[in-house]
C-alpha positions in Angstrom: -66.7 -27.2 -22.3 -64.2 -28.1 -19.4 -62.7 -25.8 -17.0 -59.1 -26.5 -18.1 -60.1 -26.1 -21.8 -61.4 -22.8 -21.1 -58.6 -21.7 -19.1 -56.4 -22.7 -22.1 -58.3 -21.0 -24.8 -58.1 -17.6 -22.8 -54.3 -18.1 -22.2 -54.3 -18.9 -25.6 -55.6 -15.5 -26.7 -53.8 -13.6 -24.0 -50.5 -15.2 -25.5 -51.6 -13.6 -28.9 -51.4 -10.2 -27.4 -48.5 -10.7 -25.8 -46.8 -11.4 -29.4 -46.9 -7.7 -29.6 -43.8 -7.5 -27.0 -41.6 -9.9 -28.9 -39.0 -8.9 -31.0 -38.9 -5.1 -30.2 -36.0 -4.7 -32.5 -38.2 -5.3 -35.5 -40.3 -2.5 -34.6 -40.4 0.7 -36.7 -38.6 4.0 -35.5 -38.8 6.4 -38.7 -39.9 9.8 -38.6 -42.6 11.4 -35.8 -41.4 8.6 -33.0 -37.8 9.9 -32.6 -38.9 13.3 -32.5 -41.4 13.0 -30.1 -38.9 10.9 -27.7 -36.4 13.9 -28.1 -39.0 16.6 -27.3 -40.1 14.2 -24.2 -36.5 14.0 -23.0 -36.0 17.9 -23.6 -39.0 18.3 -20.9 -36.7 16.5 -18.4 -33.6 18.5 -19.4 -35.2 22.0 -18.9 -37.9 21.5 -16.5 -40.3 22.5 -18.9 -43.3 20.4 -19.8 -44.8 20.9 -23.0 -48.3 22.8 -23.4 -48.4 21.1 -27.2 -46.9 19.1 -29.6 -43.9 20.5 -31.1 -44.8 19.2 -34.7 -47.7 20.8 -36.8 -50.3 18.5 -37.9 -51.9 18.3 -41.4 -54.7 20.7 -39.9 -52.0 23.3 -39.9 -52.2 23.2 -35.9 -50.2 21.8 -33.3 -52.0 19.1 -31.3 -52.0 18.1 -27.6 -49.0 17.3 -25.3 -50.7 14.4 -23.5 -48.3 12.0 -25.6 -45.1 14.0 -24.5 -46.2 13.8 -20.7 -46.4 10.0 -21.1 -43.1 9.9 -22.5 -41.6 12.0 -20.4 -42.6 10.1 -17.1 -41.5 7.1 -18.9 -37.8 8.8 -19.7 -37.8 9.9 -16.0 -38.5 6.3 -14.5 -36.7 4.1 -16.9 -34.4 6.1 -19.2 -34.2 7.1 -22.8 -33.9 3.8 -24.6 -36.6 4.3 -27.7 -37.2 0.2 -27.0 -38.6 1.0 -23.5 -40.9 3.7 -24.6 -42.3 1.4 -27.2 -43.1 -1.2 -24.7 -44.7 1.5 -22.4 -47.0 2.8 -25.1 -47.6 -0.9 -26.2 -48.4 -2.0 -22.4 -50.7 0.8 -22.1 -52.5 0.4 -25.4 -52.8 -3.3 -25.1 -54.0 -3.0 -21.4 -57.0 -0.8 -22.5 -58.1 -3.0 -25.5 -58.1 -5.8 -22.8 -60.0 -3.8 -20.6 -62.5 -3.2 -23.4 -62.8 -6.9 -24.4 -63.5 -7.8 -20.6 -65.9 -5.0 -20.2 -68.1 -6.0 -23.1 -67.8 -9.6 -22.4 -69.2 -8.8 -18.8 -71.6 -6.5 -20.3 -73.2 -9.4 -22.3 -72.8 -12.0 -19.7 -71.2 -14.5 -22.1 -69.0 -17.6 -21.8 -65.1 -17.7 -21.6 -64.8 -19.2 -25.0 -66.3 -15.9 -26.4 -64.1 -14.0 -24.1 -61.3 -16.0 -25.8 -62.4 -15.5 -29.3 -62.8 -11.6 -28.5 -59.5 -11.4 -27.1 -58.2 -13.0 -30.1 -59.9 -10.9 -32.5 -58.3 -7.9 -30.9 -55.0 -9.2 -31.1 -55.2 -10.0 -34.7 -55.9 -6.3 -36.1 -52.5 -5.8 -37.9 -53.2 -2.0 -37.4 -53.6 -2.3 -33.7 -50.5 -4.7 -33.6 -48.4 -2.3 -35.5 -49.9 0.7 -33.5 -48.8 -1.1 -30.3 -45.4 -1.2 -31.4 -44.8 2.6 -32.0 -43.5 5.4 -29.8 -45.8 7.7 -31.1 -49.3 9.5 -29.9 -51.1 6.6 -29.3 -52.4 7.8 -25.9 -55.6 9.1 -27.9 -56.1 5.3 -29.2 -55.7 3.8 -25.5 -57.9 6.8 -23.9 -60.9 6.2 -26.2 -60.5 2.1 -25.8 -60.3 2.6 -21.7 -63.0 5.2 -21.9 -65.2 2.7 -23.8 -64.5 -0.1 -21.3 -65.4 2.3 -18.5 -68.9 3.1 -20.1 -69.6 -0.7 -20.0 -69.5 -0.8 -16.1 -72.1 1.2 -14.3 -76.0 1.6 -14.4 -76.1 5.0 -12.9 -72.8 7.3 -13.5 -71.4 8.5 -10.1 -68.9 11.3 -9.6 -65.8 9.0 -9.2 -66.6 7.3 -12.4 -67.3 10.5 -14.1 -64.0 12.0 -13.2 -62.0 9.2 -14.4 -64.0 9.1 -17.7 -63.5 12.9 -18.0 -60.0 12.4 -17.6 -59.5 9.6 -19.9 -61.5 11.6 -22.6 -59.4 14.5 -21.9 -56.3 12.9 -22.4 -57.3 11.6 -25.7 -58.2 15.2 -26.6 -55.3 16.6 -25.5 -53.4 14.2 -27.9 -55.3 14.6 -31.0 -58.4 16.3 -32.4 -59.8 13.3 -34.0 -60.7 12.0 -30.6 -63.8 15.0 -31.0 -66.3 12.5 -32.2 -66.1 10.2 -29.4 -66.0 12.8 -26.8 -69.2 13.9 -28.5 -70.7 10.7 -28.6 -70.1 10.4 -24.8 -71.5 13.7 -23.9 -74.3 13.2 -26.2 -75.5 9.5 -24.7 -74.2 10.2 -21.1 -75.6 13.7 -21.0 -79.2 12.3 -21.8 -78.9 9.8 -19.1 -77.9 12.2 -16.8 -80.3 14.9 -17.7 -83.1 12.4 -16.9 -81.6 11.9 -13.4 -82.2 15.1 -12.2 -79.8 16.8 -9.9 -77.6 13.9 -9.1 -77.3 13.4 -12.4 -76.3 16.8 -13.4 -73.6 16.7 -10.7 -72.2 13.7 -12.3 -72.2 15.4 -15.8 -70.6 18.4 -14.3 -67.8 16.4 -12.9 -67.4 14.5 -16.4 -67.3 17.9 -18.3 -65.0 19.7 -15.6 -62.5 16.8 -15.6 -62.2 16.6 -19.4 -61.5 20.5 -19.4 -59.3 20.6 -16.7 -56.9 18.2 -18.2 -56.9 20.4 -21.3 -56.3 23.7 -19.6 -52.6 24.1 -20.7 -53.3 23.1 -24.5 -56.4 25.4 -24.5 -54.4 28.3 -23.4 -51.7 27.4 -25.9 -54.3 27.4 -28.7 -55.5 30.9 -27.6 -52.1 32.4 -29.0 -51.0 29.6 -31.3 -50.4 30.4 -35.0 -52.1 28.3 -37.8 -49.9 27.3 -40.8 -50.9 26.3 -44.2 -53.1 22.9 -43.7 -52.7 19.9 -46.2 -54.3 20.3 -49.2 -58.4 19.3 -49.2 -59.1 16.2 -51.0 -62.0 15.8 -53.3 -64.9 13.4 -52.0 -67.4 11.9 -54.0 -70.5 9.8 -53.1 -68.8 6.8 -53.2 -65.6 8.1 -51.2 -68.1 9.4 -48.6 -69.6 5.9 -48.2 -66.2 4.3 -47.9 -65.5 6.3 -44.9 -67.6 4.2 -42.9 -65.5 1.1 -43.7 -62.6 2.7 -42.4 -63.5 1.7 -38.6 -64.1 -2.2 -39.5 -60.8 -2.0 -41.7 -59.0 -1.4 -38.5 -60.2 -5.0 -37.3 -59.4 -6.8 -40.3 -56.2 -7.0 -42.6 -58.0 -5.1 -45.6 -55.9 -2.2 -46.7 -52.7 -3.5 -45.0 -50.6 -2.8 -48.2 -50.7 0.8 -46.9 -48.0 0.0 -44.3 -45.9 -2.0 -47.1 -45.9 0.8 -49.7 -43.9 -0.8 -52.7 -42.8 -3.9 -50.5 -46.3 -5.5 -51.0 -45.3 -7.3 -53.8 -42.2 -8.6 -52.0 -44.2 -9.7 -48.9 -46.5 -11.7 -51.0 -43.7 -13.4 -52.7 -42.4 -14.1 -49.4 -45.6 -15.6 -48.1 -45.6 -18.1 -51.0 -48.9 -19.8 -52.0 -51.1 -18.5 -49.4 -50.5 -14.7 -50.5 -53.1 -15.1 -52.8 -55.8 -15.8 -50.6 -54.8 -12.5 -48.3 -56.6 -9.8 -50.2 -59.9 -11.7 -51.2 -60.2 -13.0 -47.5 -59.5 -9.5 -46.1 -62.3 -8.0 -48.2 -64.8 -10.7 -47.2 -63.8 -10.2 -43.7 -64.1 -6.4 -44.1 -67.9 -6.8 -45.6 -68.8 -9.4 -42.9 -67.1 -7.1 -40.0 -69.2 -4.1 -41.2 -72.3 -6.1 -41.4 -72.1 -7.6 -38.2 -71.0 -4.2 -36.3 -74.2 -2.6 -37.8 -76.5 -5.8 -36.5 -74.2 -5.5 -33.2 -75.1 -2.1 -32.7 -79.0 -2.5 -33.4 -79.1 -5.2 -30.9 -77.7 -3.2 -28.5 -80.2 -0.4 -29.2 -82.9 -2.5 -29.0 -81.8 -4.3 -25.8 -83.7 -4.2 -22.4 -80.3 -3.6 -20.4 -79.8 0.2 -20.4 -76.1 -0.2 -20.4 -76.1 -1.9 -23.6 -78.5 0.8 -25.0 -75.9 3.3 -23.8 -73.1 1.6 -25.8 -75.2 1.1 -28.7 -75.7 5.1 -28.9 -72.2 6.0 -28.1 -70.8 3.5 -30.9 -73.4 5.0 -33.3 -72.7 8.6 -32.8 -68.8 7.9 -32.5 -68.7 6.0 -35.8 -71.2 8.4 -37.8 -69.1 11.5 -36.2 -66.0 10.1 -37.2 -67.1 9.8 -40.9 -68.6 13.4 -40.9 -65.2 14.6 -39.2 -63.1 13.0 -41.9 -65.6 14.2 -44.5 -65.0 17.6 -43.5 -61.6 18.0 -43.0 -60.7 16.3 -46.4 -57.6 14.8 -45.4 -56.0 11.7 -46.8 -57.3 8.3 -45.3 -54.7 7.3 -42.9 -56.2 4.5 -40.6 -55.1 6.3 -37.3 -57.8 9.0 -38.1 -60.5 6.8 -37.0 -59.4 6.5 -33.3 -62.8 7.6 -32.2 -64.3 4.6 -33.8 -61.8 2.1 -33.6 -63.3 0.4 -30.6 -66.9 0.1 -32.5 -66.4 -3.0 -34.1 -64.9 -4.7 -31.2 -68.6 -3.8 -29.1 -70.6 -4.5 -32.4 -69.2 -7.7 -33.7 -69.4 -8.8 -29.7 -73.2 -7.8 -29.5 -74.0 -9.6 -32.6 -72.4 -13.0 -31.7 -74.2 -12.4 -28.2 -77.6 -11.9 -29.9 -77.1 -14.6 -32.3 -76.2 -17.0 -29.5 -79.3 -16.0 -27.6 -82.0 -16.2 -30.3 -80.4 -18.8 -32.7 -77.7 -21.1 -30.9 -76.5 -22.8 -33.9 -76.2 -19.7 -35.9 -74.3 -18.2 -32.9 -72.0 -20.9 -32.7 -71.3 -20.8 -36.3 -70.6 -17.0 -36.0 -68.3 -17.5 -33.0 -66.4 -20.1 -34.7 -66.1 -18.1 -38.2 -64.9 -15.0 -35.8 -62.1 -17.2 -34.5 -61.1 -18.6 -37.7 -60.7 -15.0 -39.1 -58.7 -14.2 -35.6 -56.3 -17.2 -36.4 -55.8 -16.3 -40.2 -55.1 -12.6 -39.3 -52.6 -13.3 -36.5 -51.0 -15.5 -39.0 -50.5 -12.8 -41.3 -49.1 -10.6 -38.5 -46.5 -13.6 -37.7 -45.7 -13.5 -41.4 -45.1 -9.7 -41.5 -42.6 -10.1 -38.7 -40.8 -13.0 -40.3 -40.5 -10.8 -43.6 -39.3 -7.7 -41.7 -36.5 -9.8 -39.8 -35.6 -11.5 -43.3 -35.7 -8.5 -45.6 -34.5 -5.9 -43.1 -37.6 -3.6 -43.4 -39.9 -2.5 -45.8 -39.6 0.4 -48.9 -42.4 2.7 -47.0 -42.7 5.7 -45.0 -44.6 3.9 -42.6 -42.0 1.4 -41.3 -38.8 1.5 -43.3 -35.5 0.1 -41.5 -36.7 -1.4 -38.1 -35.2 -0.2 -35.1 -33.0 -2.8 -34.2 -30.8 -2.4 -37.4 -30.5 1.4 -36.8 -29.0 0.8 -33.5 -26.6 -1.7 -34.6 -25.4 0.5 -37.8 -25.0 3.6 -35.2 -23.0 1.6 -32.6 -20.6 0.4 -35.5 -20.4 3.9 -36.4 -19.7 5.1 -33.1 -17.0 2.5 -32.7 -14.4 4.7 -33.9 -12.2 6.9 -31.7 -13.0 10.3 -33.5 -14.9 12.8 -31.5 -17.1 13.6 -35.3 -19.0 11.5 -37.0 -20.4 12.6 -40.7 -23.1 10.1 -41.7 -23.6 10.1 -45.3 -27.2 8.9 -45.5 -27.7 7.4 -49.2 -31.3 6.1 -48.1 -34.7 7.8 -48.3 -34.9 7.3 -44.4 -35.3 10.8 -42.3 -32.2 11.8 -39.9 -34.4 11.8 -37.0 -33.7 8.3 -35.8 -30.2 8.4 -36.3 -29.8 11.5 -34.5 -31.9 10.1 -31.6 -29.6 7.0 -31.0 -26.7 9.4 -31.4 -28.0 11.1 -28.3 -29.0 7.9 -26.5 -26.7 4.9 -27.4 -23.8 5.0 -24.7 -21.3 4.1 -27.5 -22.3 7.5 -29.4 -23.0 10.0 -26.3 -19.4 11.5 -26.8 -19.5 11.9 -30.3 -21.0 14.7 -32.6 -23.3 13.3 -35.0 -23.9 15.0 -38.5 -26.5 13.4 -40.9 -26.1 14.3 -44.3 -27.0 13.2 -48.0 -24.7 13.3 -51.5 -27.5 16.3 -52.4 -29.2 18.4 -50.2 -33.2 17.3 -50.0 -35.8 18.2 -47.4 -34.7 17.7 -44.0 -31.2 16.9 -44.9 -28.4 19.0 -46.0 -25.8 18.0 -48.3 -22.5 16.4 -47.1 -19.0 18.3 -46.8 -16.8 16.7 -49.1 -14.0 14.5 -47.5 -10.7 15.8 -47.4 -8.4 14.7 -50.4 -6.6 11.1 -49.8 -8.8 10.3 -47.1 -8.1 6.6 -46.5 -11.0 3.9 -46.0 -10.9 2.8 -42.5 -13.5 0.4 -42.6 -16.1 -1.5 -45.0 -18.8 -4.0 -44.9 -22.0 -4.6 -46.7 -25.5 -3.7 -45.0 -29.1 -4.5 -45.7 -31.4 -1.6 -45.4 -35.3 -1.0 -46.5 -35.8 -4.4 -47.5 -33.2 -4.1 -50.3 -30.1 -6.5 -50.0 -27.5 -4.7 -52.2 -24.1 -5.4 -53.4 -23.4 -1.8 -52.5 -20.8 -1.4 -49.4 -20.9 1.1 -46.7 -17.5 2.9 -46.1 -16.1 4.5 -43.3 -13.6 7.4 -44.4 -11.3 9.6 -42.3 -12.6 12.8 -43.8 -10.9 15.5 -42.3 -7.8 15.9 -41.1 -6.4 15.5 -38.5 -8.5 12.6 -38.5 -11.0 14.5 -36.5 -14.2 12.9 -38.3 -15.4 9.4 -39.5 -17.3 9.4 -42.4 -19.7 6.9 -42.8 -21.9 5.7 -45.9 -25.0 4.1 -45.5 -26.3 2.1 -48.7 -28.8 3.3 -51.2 -32.4 1.9 -50.9 -35.5 3.6 -52.0 -37.8 3.4 -48.8 -40.4 6.0 -50.5 -40.3 7.9 -47.1 -42.2 11.0 -47.3 -40.5 14.6 -47.1 -43.1 16.1 -45.0 -42.0 16.8 -41.4 -45.7 16.7 -40.1 -47.7 14.7 -37.5 -50.5 13.6 -39.7 
């Protein structure tokens, strides 16, 4: 392969990663995200930095504050536009994943073609694509990928790397407790290595553990006095269900289970894709099985490698994967994909290790495996591009995980705030939460001098009932809007509700988005 072709392949793969940053107006901004950014901004207003997440999680606890520190710094530097926060978190997560791909590639001593395919495959994960476009607590995901990359880079752990590794794991733990399996895996694998080194190893291990604890001091002090509220109902787990937990990490690297983010819009997306839609689900299942098998084979190859670094990565991958499964089985929560951040990196390492082993021992089979991985990456990336095309054409999805994208939300709020009245009553006939509208009212220049009331026809969880407009109120504006993937003939109406024209009454169209009513951070 010529040098020019190698460069072209790597640049093409990087271009696939860069697609995450296109059309930010199509990104979701539904429930937790606006609450996160509002709480982060309040840190700057009050001068008090959070020691815990202000939202309760499904385990009945408030999780760590690291994501709020991140967004607070972003807002201090670049302002409170939510799109900047989305881009900042997306860049952080993407750089961490790129770092892992580069570190694994160097660890395995592979060619530029392998690097290009590995980066393309990372870019083709629809789950990681969506998470890279959320202003959410993705500091946990980014920290695990960055720490896994760091684990690839040394033969003997010195104090500087130990401090960096401890800081990364500490930030992950200070974001979400689901990082615990990865932390345990690192402590077990690295601790064994350091113990065998004697005094020098113990010093590095102490630096690692000390930095992990130091980062979490504010959160640990909070937990000492934190109340525990009722947790989400514990779900029963059958033997088959327990076995399926092992597929959750490989799932993240494929398109299998993607309807989770579409809800009732999945059938609409299939219709929008056309004839190729019938291939998505069967190919996704095949990709899932192949990914799981290759991950197991790659971990086994790493454990048997003469390279101590590969053996270390194999041990960490195996313990993190099994630990993630055991934790999910123990807590009995719904199988949200983001509960697998401790092991989401494992297929990246495992599949790369399997391909490298095949290329060393059976070159023809290795070349075929690399070509298959490239084909899967291209196919999955095509699904991502189709997904964004569908969001652009339909105005969102009927699901709590996406809903109406941020660009449409901001346009609607600009139009609502265009009136001269100081108070706006926004009658929300969709099933979207009020949080994004309230955040836009705080941050859009057109709305900053306004008072916003978000309400509904009937009271419902998190949304109060609207006051009745004054008799004889006249319509100030009328138009047509598309929201939540349902283009309707119903109109929004802007009404002068309360004399003397102090309130502007704005109605959003009915749309069934299927949003959950629970105000929790899963």
